[in-house]
N, C-alpha and C positions, 0 to 999 in steps of 0.2 A: 741293359743298364737298367733297372725295374723305377719307375714314376715316383717319386717321395709325394706323400698327401701335405699340402700346407693352404694357410688362408695366407694371401697377400692384404698388407695396407699398404697405404700410399697416402704421404701427407705432403701436398703440392702446395709450397710459400713462395713468398717473394723471393727470399734467399734462397733458400734452400729446400731441396726436391729428396725428400727421404721415401723408402723404399724399404718394407720388412716381409718377412716369410715366416710364419708361425709355425712351431707343429701343433698338431690339431688337438693331440694328447697330452702332451708336459707345457702346453704354451710357450717351450722354451724359443726364444731366438734363433732362427736356422740361420738368416742369412739377413743381416742389413746393409744398407748403401745410405752416404751422408752427400749430395750432389749440392754441386752451386748451380743453381735456377738460371743467372746470369742474364736474366731477361727474356729467356727463350723458353716456358715451362712445357713447352710440346717436345722441343730436343730433346728439353733435361730428362721429361718422363722416357722418353723412345732409346734414349742411351741407357735410361737407370731399366730397363726391360731387358734390355741386350744384354745386359749383363749378368742380370739373375738369371737370362735364360742361357749364358755360359754354363750357370753355375750347376744348372741343372742334371737330367731331369726331374721337371717338378708337375703333379695332378692338384690343379688348384682349385678347390671344392669352395672359396667365397672371396671374394673384393670388396675392402670397404676403402675409403677414402674420404679425408677432411683436408683441412687448410683451406688460404684464400680460392686458392686453384679448384677446390673439390668437384665443381663442378664439370669443367674440362678435361681431370682426369677421369669421373666416372663416367664421361663423352667416350671418352679415346677406350680407358680399358673395358667399358661394360659394370659398370662397378652395381655390384648387390646393394650396399647399403651405403650412403653419403652421409654425415654429418659433420656441425661446427667443430672447431677446435677445443671449445671447452668442454664438451661433452668426450672428445676423443681420449685429451688428457686426465680429465678427471677417472675414466675408465682405467685407463694405463696405470694409472697411482694407482686404485684401489686392487688392482691384481696385483701390483708388486710389494704392497702395504697395503692390508684390508684394514689397517689399524689409520690411515692416513688422513688426518684433518684440515689441513691446508698445500695447495700447489702451489708453489713461486713459480711462473715460467718466464723465461726471458729469453727471445728468439732474435731475431737481426734484425725484425722489422717492429715489432710491437713486444710490448707485455701483456702478462695478465698475470689475476689473482683468482684462485677456484678455493670455496668454502664449502668441505663438505663435513655433515653431519646425518651419522647412521646410514654410511653407505650411499649418503647420496646428496647430488650437487646443491648445494644453501645458497650461497652467494657467491655473483663473482664479478670482477670488475676488467677489461682493458681498457690499453694505453695504447693506441694509433695513430696520436696526434702529432707527437714531438719524439726523435731518432734520441733525446736526449736519455740516457740508461739503459741502449739495446747494444743488439750483439754489432749491428751496422758502427756505431760512433767507435766502439771500442777497436775497432778494425782499424779507423780512421786513424784515432789517434796513436794505437800501436806502428802502422805505417810511416806518422809524422815525425814518429822520435826516432825511425829506424829499427825499429825490433819486430822480432815473429809474433805471433799474437798466440802462437804457442808458449811463448816464454813471460806473458805478461805478467799471469796470477803466480808464480814462482820468485817472480823481480818482484813484485808487490808485498809478497809475505820477509822480503829480506829488509823491510823498512825500518827503521828506528825511528823515525818521525815523521809518520804521514801528515802533509801540507793540508793544507784546508783551501777546498776545489767548488768554486760556484759550480751547482750541477744542476739546475733546474731548467739549464736551455744549451743546448751545443753551441753555439755563437758564442756565450759567457761561460763555458767550460772549458773551452779551447785556449780564449784569451788569458783565462785564470792560468792556466798552465805554462802558455809562453811566459807571462808575467815571472810566473815563480821558479821557471828555465835561467831566465834573464836575472835573474838573484842570485842564482847559484845552486839552488835547490838538486838534490839530487834524481836520480832517474827511479829511483825505487820509492823515494818517500811522492813523489811526483804520483806517479802509479795507485802508491795505495792512499793518496787524498781522492785521486779520483775515483776508486773503489768504492768507498765511504761512501762519495758523493752522491754516486749511482745509488746506491742503499737508501740513502737520505730520499731521494727523489723519487724513488721507486714505494717507497713507506709514505710518504706525504700527499701522493698521487693517486697511482694506482689504487695501493691499502689504505687508503684513508677511510677511518672508519669502523674497518674489519676490523675483527677481533684474531689473530693470528694464535692457532695453538698447536701443539705438536699432538700427530705428528707431520713435520716440516717437511714436502720434499720438494725440492729444487730442481726443474727440467729445463732446455731448453738448449740451444747452444752455449750461452753464457755458462752454464751451469760446470762448463770443464774449466772454468778461472779461477782457482785457487782464492783469488785474493778478492773475487765478488764473494763467495763463500764464505769466507774468514768473517768479513765486513755484516756479511747478513747475521752471523751468529752471534757477533760483537753485538748490534742492533738490536737482539730480539732477545738474546740471553737466553739462547737454548740451541740447542742441537738441528743441524738443517741437512737431511739425507740427499746424496746425490745416488737416483738410481746409476746403473749397470748402463743402461741404455737411454739415459737421460737427453741424448741427443736427436732421439727416434721415436720420442715417448707419443709425439701425435698418431704415428702410422702404427707402431701399438697397437695402442687405443680403437684406429679402427681395422684392424688382422682381429682383433676381440671381439669386436662389433658384431666382424663379418662372420665372427665362428660362431656368436651368441643367436643369431640370424637361421644359422645353420640347421635341418632339421634329419640330416642323414639321406634323405628321399629328395631333397631340393635338387634342382637344377643351376648352376651357377651362371651367371649372363654375360663372364668373362671372356671377353673377344678374343684370346690366344696370344702367344707368345710371338705368333708372327707379327703382331702390328710395329714389331722392333726393324722390320723389313718393308712398310709400308711408307709411304709419303702422308704427311698432313699439312694442312692449307689451312689458316683461318681469314676470314671475310666477314668486314661487317660495313651496314651502313646505318641511314636514319629512315623509317620509315616515316612517311609524311599522309599516309591516309586518314589520318585524325588529326586533333592538336596536339593529343601527346607525344608525336613525336620521337618513339623509341628509339633505341641505339641498338640494334639485330647485330647478332652473333651469330655466325655460322662456321661450324667446323665440318669438315671432307678430309677422307681418306682416302688415298687413290681417284681422287675426282669424285666420290661420290658423297653428297649430301649425309654426312653421320648426327650432329645435333646441332640445334638451335636453338637459342633462346635472348631473351631480352623484353619479348613485347608485353606490355599489361595485358592487351587481350587475350593473347595466346597465338593469335594469328598466324604467326611464322613458328610458332612451336614443333620441333620434330619428337619422337619418341625416344629422346636420347637420355635423359637422365629419371630416375623411375624413383626417385625417393627426395627429389627435391635438393633442396639446399639447411635442410634441419639439422 
C-alpha cells in the first residue's frame, strides 16, 4: 500500500490532546483525533500516534505543535514548527473562512478571544485564572445533574424560561444552581441560565473592551454545546459560525503552519511513528548552581535523554525544540 502524504498537527493541552493529519494538496482534514489528556500528556500523545499509525501508512512531510504542552510534544515528535495557541487558532480560522474577524475559543481549562483584521492577528485576550466559563466547569455541572455532557446543549434549548445564574465564579454559580433546583426550577431552565451566565462572564471578562465584529467563529470543545452558541448569538446580536473541526482547530492550525514552512525540498524532523512503541519518561530537579534555582525538566526516550529545558542560562538545554515556544 502506498503511503499518503500528510502534514501532522498536534495540540497538546491540559484537558485534551488533539492530532490532525492534513492533506498537502487540498488542505482537507484526513484524520482527526480528540483524546483526553487525563493528566498524562506523554501517554496521551503516544496513544494518539499509535492510533494514527494504525490508520496509515502515512508519509509525514512536516509536523507542527501547539498548546500548553507544545514544547513537550515537539521534543517527542520532532516538530518542525512550534507555535502558541493564539497563532494556531487564528491560522486555522482564516484557513476555514478568510473573512473571519473574531475567534471565540472556549476550551477545557481556558478561554480566549482573537481579533483578526486584514488577515492578521490584531488583538487577543485569554482567561486562564478562573474555571468559570470553561468546558471543565460544564463537565462538572453536567455530572452533578446526572446528564451526559453531550445532552447539555439540546436540553438547554428546550428551556421556556431561563433562570438567572451568577456566573462570575464557579463556587457562586454552583451554589446558585443548587438554590434554583431547591426552588423547583426545571433542569432545562437551569442549564439555559448557566449558558447565559457563561456568555455574560466571557463577554465582561475575556472580551472586555474588544470590538467583536463578524464573521465570528466559535472554536474549542465547548463549541459543541448548542446552548452556549445560542446564548452567544443572542448576546451579540449576530450569527456565530461553528467550523466542522471546531474541536481540533488548534491542531489544524499547527498542521497548516507546518505546511507553510515546507518548501518541497526541506526534510522534516519528524521522529517517526515508531515513537508509539517507545518508552518515555520525564524527570525534574532544581538546579542549585546559582541563586536562580531553576526547575529543570528532562525527557528521555528509551532511557536516552531527548530534550531538556527550564534553565535560564541554557546550561542544561538539549537540542530538542528548535523553534522554542513562539
